[in-house]
MIDOSE-1310 file (N, C-alpha, C; in nm, 2 decimals, decimal comma, always signed):
residues 76
mtrt	+0,14/-7,19/-2,08/+0,00/-7,19/-2,09/-0,05/-7,08/-1,99; -0,13/-7,00/-2,04/-0,19/-6,89/-1,96/-0,32/-6,92/-1,91; -0,34/-6,91/-1,77/-0,48/-6,94/-1,71/-0,54/-6,81/-1,67; -0,66/-6,78/-1,72/-0,73/-6,66/-1,69/-0,86/-6,69/-1,62
nvpr	-0,91/-6,60/-1,54/-1,04/-6,62/-1,47/-1,04/-6,74/-1,38; -0,93/-6,77/-1,32/-0,93/-6,88/-1,22/-0,94/-6,82/-1,09; -1,05/-6,85/-1,01/-1,06/-6,78/-0,88/-0,96/-6,84/-0,78; -0,90/-6,76/-0,70/-0,81/-6,80/-0,60/-0,88/-6,81/-0,47
lgqs	-0,82/-6,87/-0,37/-0,89/-6,88/-0,24/-0,91/-6,74/-0,19; -1,03/-6,71/-0,14/-1,06/-6,58/-0,09/-1,13/-6,49/-0,19; -1,12/-6,53/-0,32/-1,19/-6,46/-0,42/-1,33/-6,52/-0,45; -1,41/-6,44/-0,51/-1,54/-6,49/-0,54/-1,53/-6,59/-0,66
aspa	-1,60/-6,70/-0,64/-1,60/-6,80/-0,75/-1,73/-6,78/-0,84; -1,80/-6,68/-0,82/-1,92/-6,66/-0,90/-1,89/-6,63/-1,04; -1,97/-6,69/-1,13/-1,94/-6,67/-1,28/-1,98/-6,53/-1,32; -1,94/-6,49/-1,44/-1,98/-6,36/-1,49/-2,13/-6,36/-1,51
pasg	-2,20/-6,25/-1,51/-2,34/-6,24/-1,53/-2,39/-6,31/-1,66; -2,49/-6,39/-1,65/-2,54/-6,46/-1,77/-2,60/-6,37/-1,87; -2,60/-6,40/-2,00/-2,65/-6,31/-2,10/-2,79/-6,35/-2,14; -2,89/-6,33/-2,05/-3,03/-6,35/-2,08/-3,08/-6,49/-2,10
lsgp	-3,01/-6,58/-2,17/-3,07/-6,71/-2,21/-3,06/-6,81/-2,09; -2,96/-6,80/-2,01/-2,95/-6,90/-1,90/-3,00/-6,84/-1,77; -3,09/-6,91/-1,71/-3,15/-6,87/-1,58/-3,06/-6,92/-1,47; -3,10/-6,91/-1,35/-3,02/-6,94/-1,23/-2,99/-7,09/-1,23
sgps	-3,07/-7,18/-1,30/-3,04/-7,32/-1,29/-2,98/-7,37/-1,42; -2,94/-7,28/-1,51/-2,88/-7,31/-1,64/-2,73/-7,32/-1,63; -2,67/-7,29/-1,74/-2,52/-7,31/-1,75/-2,44/-7,23/-1,64; -2,49/-7,12/-1,60/-2,42/-7,04/-1,50/-2,41/-7,11/-1,37
lrlk	-2,51/-7,19/-1,33/-2,51/-7,27/-1,21/-2,41/-7,38/-1,22; -2,41/-7,45/-1,33/-2,31/-7,55/-1,36/-2,17/-7,50/-1,35; -2,14/-7,38/-1,41/-2,01/-7,32/-1,41/-1,97/-7,29/-1,26; -2,06/-7,24/-1,19/-2,04/-7,21/-1,04/-2,00/-7,34/-0,97
qiqd	-2,07/-7,44/-1,00/-2,04/-7,57/-0,93/-1,91/-7,62/-0,96; -1,87/-7,61/-1,09/-1,74/-7,65/-1,13/-1,63/-7,57/-1,07; -1,65/-7,44/-1,06/-1,55/-7,35/-1,00/-1,54/-7,38/-0,85; -1,65/-7,41/-0,79/-1,64/-7,45/-0,64/-1,56/-7,58/-0,63
yqil	-1,58/-7,67/-0,72/-1,51/-7,80/-0,71/-1,36/-7,77/-0,73; -1,32/-7,68/-0,82/-1,18/-7,65/-0,84/-1,12/-7,59/-0,71; -1,20/-7,50/-0,64/-1,15/-7,44/-0,52/-1,13/-7,55/-0,41; -1,22/-7,64/-0,40/-1,21/-7,75/-0,31/-1,09/-7,84/-0,34
arvr	-1,06/-7,86/-0,46/-0,94/-7,94/-0,50/-0,81/-7,87/-0,46; -0,81/-7,74/-0,48/-0,68/-7,67/-0,44/-0,66/-7,67/-0,29; -0,77/-7,65/-0,21/-0,76/-7,65/-0,07/-0,72/-7,79/-0,02; -0,79/-7,90/-0,08/-0,76/-8,03/-0,04/-0,61/-8,07/-0,07
lker	-0,55/-8,02/-0,18/-0,41/-8,04/-0,21/-0,32/-7,98/-0,10; -0,36/-7,85/-0,06/-0,28/-7,79/+0,04/-0,29/-7,86/+0,17; -0,40/-7,92/+0,20/-0,42/-7,99/+0,33/-0,34/-8,12/+0,32; -0,33/-8,19/+0,21/-0,25/-8,31/+0,20/-0,11/-8,28/+0,21
lsgs	-0,06/-8,17/+0,15/+0,08/-8,13/+0,15/+0,12/-8,08/+0,29; +0,03/-8,03/+0,37/+0,06/-7,98/+0,50/+0,06/-8,09/+0,60; +0,02/-8,21/+0,56/+0,03/-8,32/+0,65/-0,10/-8,33/+0,74; -0,21/-8,29/+0,69/-0,33/-8,29/+0,77/-0,43/-8,39/+0,71
ptsa	-0,41/-8,52/+0,73/-0,49/-8,62/+0,66/-0,64/-8,62/+0,69; -0,67/-8,58/+0,82/-0,81/-8,58/+0,86/-0,88/-8,47/+0,78; -0,82/-8,35/+0,78/-0,88/-8,24/+0,71/-0,89/-8,27/+0,56; -0,79/-8,33/+0,50/-0,79/-8,36/+0,36/-0,90/-8,46/+0,33
tlyd	-0,92/-8,56/+0,42/-1,03/-8,65/+0,40/-1,17/-8,59/+0,40; -1,18/-8,49/+0,48/-1,31/-8,41/+0,48/-1,33/-8,34/+0,35; -1,22/-8,29/+0,29/-1,23/-8,22/+0,16/-1,26/-8,33/+0,05; -1,21/-8,45/+0,07/-1,24/-8,56/-0,02/-1,39/-8,58/-0,03
llmr	-1,45/-8,58/+0,09/-1,60/-8,60/+0,10/-1,67/-8,48/+0,03; -1,63/-8,36/+0,06/-1,69/-8,24/+0,00/-1,68/-8,25/-0,15; -1,56/-8,28/-0,20/-1,54/-8,29/-0,34/-1,63/-8,40/-0,41; -1,65/-8,51/-0,34/-1,73/-8,61/-0,39/-1,88/-8,57/-0,40
dqlt	-1,92/-8,50/-0,30/-2,06/-8,44/-0,30/-2,08/-8,34/-0,41; -1,98/-8,25/-0,43/-1,98/-8,15/-0,53/-1,98/-8,21/-0,67; -1,90/-8,32/-0,69/-1,90/-8,38/-0,82/-2,03/-8,45/-0,85; -2,09/-8,51/-0,75/-2,22/-8,57/-0,77/-2,32/-8,47/-0,81
sikr	-2,32/-8,35/-0,75/-2,41/-8,24/-0,78/-2,39/-8,20/-0,93; -2,26/-8,19/-0,97/-2,23/-8,14/-1,10/-2,28/-8,24/-1,20; -2,27/-8,37/-1,17/-2,31/-8,48/-1,27/-2,46/-8,48/-1,28; -2,53/-8,44/-1,17/-2,68/-8,44/-1,18/-2,73/-8,32/-1,26
qrha	-2,65/-8,22/-1,27/-2,69/-8,10/-1,34/-2,69/-8,13/-1,49; -2,80/-8,10/-1,56/-2,81/-8,13/-1,70/-2,71/-8,04/-1,78; -2,66/-8,10/-1,88/-2,57/-8,02/-1,97/-2,66/-7,92/-2,05; -2,61/-7,80/-2,07/-2,68/-7,70/-2,14/-2,65/-7,70/-2,29
C-alpha cells in the first residue's frame, strides 16, 4: 500500500490550497485538524516506545483535545 501526502515530523501539515468553495472554516480546516492529529499520534507512539510515559501521557491529552475539536467541526 502506497501512502502519499502524509506529513512527516518537521514538515508542514497544512493542506493544499482550497479550490474556492471551502473557506477557512470549511473542509480545509477539518483536514488540517486531522493531519495534526496524525502527527500527534506518531509522536505519541515514539514517546511510548522510548519509555517516556509522562511525555506520552501529555500527548494522550493533546490527542484527546484534538479529537474533540475534530468531532465538533461540521462535516462538509
